[in-house]
C-alpha positions as CSV (number, residue, x, y, z in Angstrom):
1,X,-38.9,10.2,159.3
2,X,-41.3,7.7,157.8
3,X,-42.3,9.5,154.6
4,X,-40.5,11.3,151.9
5,X,-40.9,15.0,150.7
6,X,-40.5,16.5,147.3
7,X,-40.8,20.2,147.8
8,X,-39.1,23.2,146.1
9,X,-39.3,26.9,147.0
10,X,-37.8,29.5,144.7
11,X,-37.8,33.3,144.5
12,X,-36.4,34.5,141.2
13,X,-36.9,36.5,138.0
14,X,-38.5,35.3,134.8
15,X,-35.8,34.8,132.1
16,X,-38.4,34.8,129.2
17,X,-42.1,35.1,128.5
18,X,-44.5,32.4,129.4
19,X,-44.8,29.9,126.5
20,X,-48.3,28.3,126.4
21,X,-49.5,25.0,125.0
22,X,-53.2,24.2,124.7
23,X,-54.7,20.8,124.5
24,X,-58.1,19.4,123.5
25,X,-60.5,19.4,126.4
26,X,-59.5,22.9,127.6
27,X,-56.3,22.0,129.5
28,X,-53.2,24.1,129.1
29,X,-49.5,24.2,130.2
30,X,-47.3,27.2,130.6
31,X,-43.5,26.9,130.7
32,X,-40.9,29.6,131.5
33,X,-37.5,29.8,133.1
34,X,-36.6,31.6,136.3
35,X,-33.2,32.7,137.5
36,X,-32.0,32.6,141.1
37,X,-28.7,34.3,142.1
38,X,-26.1,33.6,144.8
39,X,-23.7,36.4,145.5
40,X,-20.6,36.1,147.6
41,X,-17.2,37.7,148.0
42,X,-14.0,35.8,147.2
43,X,-11.9,35.9,150.4
44,X,-8.6,35.9,148.5
45,X,-9.3,38.5,145.9
46,X,-12.1,40.5,147.5
47,X,-14.0,40.2,144.2
48,X,-17.8,40.0,144.3
49,X,-19.0,36.9,142.5
50,X,-22.5,36.1,141.4
51,X,-23.7,32.7,140.3
52,X,-27.0,32.3,138.5
53,X,-29.0,29.1,138.4
54,X,-31.8,28.6,135.8
55,X,-34.9,26.6,136.7
56,X,-37.5,25.3,134.3
57,X,-41.0,26.1,135.6
58,X,-44.2,24.4,134.6
59,X,-47.7,25.7,135.4
60,X,-51.0,24.2,134.4
61,X,-54.5,25.2,133.3
62,X,-55.9,28.3,135.1
63,X,-52.6,29.1,136.8
64,X,-50.9,29.0,133.4
65,X,-53.4,31.4,131.9
66,X,-53.0,33.8,134.8
67,X,-49.2,33.7,134.4
68,X,-49.4,34.3,130.7
69,X,-51.7,37.3,131.3
70,X,-49.7,39.0,134.1
71,X,-46.1,37.9,134.0
72,X,-43.4,39.3,131.7
73,X,-39.6,38.7,131.4
74,X,-37.9,40.1,134.5
75,X,-40.8,39.9,136.9
76,X,-40.0,38.5,140.3
77,X,-42.0,35.5,141.5
78,X,-42.3,33.2,144.5
79,X,-42.8,29.6,143.3
80,X,-43.7,26.5,145.4
81,X,-43.9,23.1,143.9
82,X,-42.2,19.7,143.3
83,X,-39.3,18.5,141.2
84,X,-40.1,16.3,138.2
85,X,-37.5,14.7,136.0
86,X,-38.6,14.1,132.4
87,X,-37.0,12.2,129.4
88,X,-37.7,13.1,125.8
89,X,-36.1,12.5,122.3
90,X,-34.7,14.9,119.8
91,X,-33.3,13.7,116.5
92,X,-32.9,10.1,118.0
93,X,-31.0,11.4,121.0
94,X,-32.4,11.0,124.5
95,X,-32.5,14.2,126.5
96,X,-33.3,14.7,130.1
97,X,-34.7,17.8,131.9
98,X,-35.6,18.7,135.5
99,X,-38.7,20.8,136.0
100,X,-40.5,22.5,138.9
101,X,-44.2,21.5,138.7
102,X,-45.8,24.6,140.4
103,X,-48.5,24.1,143.1
104,X,-48.5,27.7,144.6
105,X,-47.2,31.0,143.2
106,X,-47.1,34.6,144.4
107,X,-46.3,37.4,142.0
108,X,-43.8,39.7,143.7
109,X,-43.6,42.2,140.9
110,X,-45.6,42.7,137.7
111,X,-45.4,45.1,134.9
112,X,-48.5,44.3,132.9
113,X,-51.1,45.2,135.6
114,X,-52.0,48.9,135.0
115,X,-54.1,48.9,138.2
116,X,-51.3,47.7,140.4
117,X,-50.5,51.1,142.0
118,X,-54.2,51.6,142.9
119,X,-54.3,48.4,145.0
120,X,-53.7,48.6,148.8
121,X,-50.0,47.8,149.6
122,X,-50.8,44.4,151.0
123,X,-52.7,43.4,147.9
124,X,-49.8,44.2,145.5
125,X,-48.8,40.5,145.6
126,X,-51.5,38.4,143.9
127,X,-51.4,34.8,145.1
128,X,-52.4,32.0,142.7
129,X,-52.6,28.4,143.3
130,X,-53.0,25.0,141.5
131,X,-54.8,23.7,144.6
132,X,-58.2,22.5,143.6
133,X,-59.8,23.8,146.8
134,X,-58.8,27.4,145.7
135,X,-61.5,28.5,143.3
136,X,-60.9,32.2,142.8
137,X,-57.4,33.8,142.5
138,X,-58.8,37.4,142.5
139,X,-58.0,39.4,145.5
140,X,-60.8,40.0,148.0
141,X,-62.6,43.4,147.8
142,X,-62.1,45.9,150.6
143,X,-65.3,47.6,152.1
144,X,-65.0,50.6,154.3
145,X,-66.7,50.3,157.7
146,X,-67.9,53.6,159.3
147,X,-68.4,52.1,162.8
148,X,-64.7,51.7,163.6
149,X,-63.5,53.7,166.7
150,X,-60.3,54.9,165.1
């Protein structure tokens, strides 16, 4: 393979509310952790063991505002993005963190949307994207057509 790839796909549950930071010029960043679980059975003891991994998620601008509006702790999400390592300093000590910079996201469950049950089943998963070619994250409206034969 000639090139390289930096791609992460996660399905997990929010571990906290979306924390927003706003900047001059209208830009914003949202940060929240998601948890992914791995469950297996210990062959020697027969005990069921669950390991939880925590991931730091970063969303930007319009996607961040949508996440803040619709997501709450415990919601299940599909996240697609890239890994980014970052260094910062606290009290003179260097700290390092690995984050997932989100490019695409699908809400798999939300609790804040009161109209969620009124949507058609295939529309219960709003998809949002940081892709600049995607201008509108609202689901398309459905119009009934009377000329269908069935």
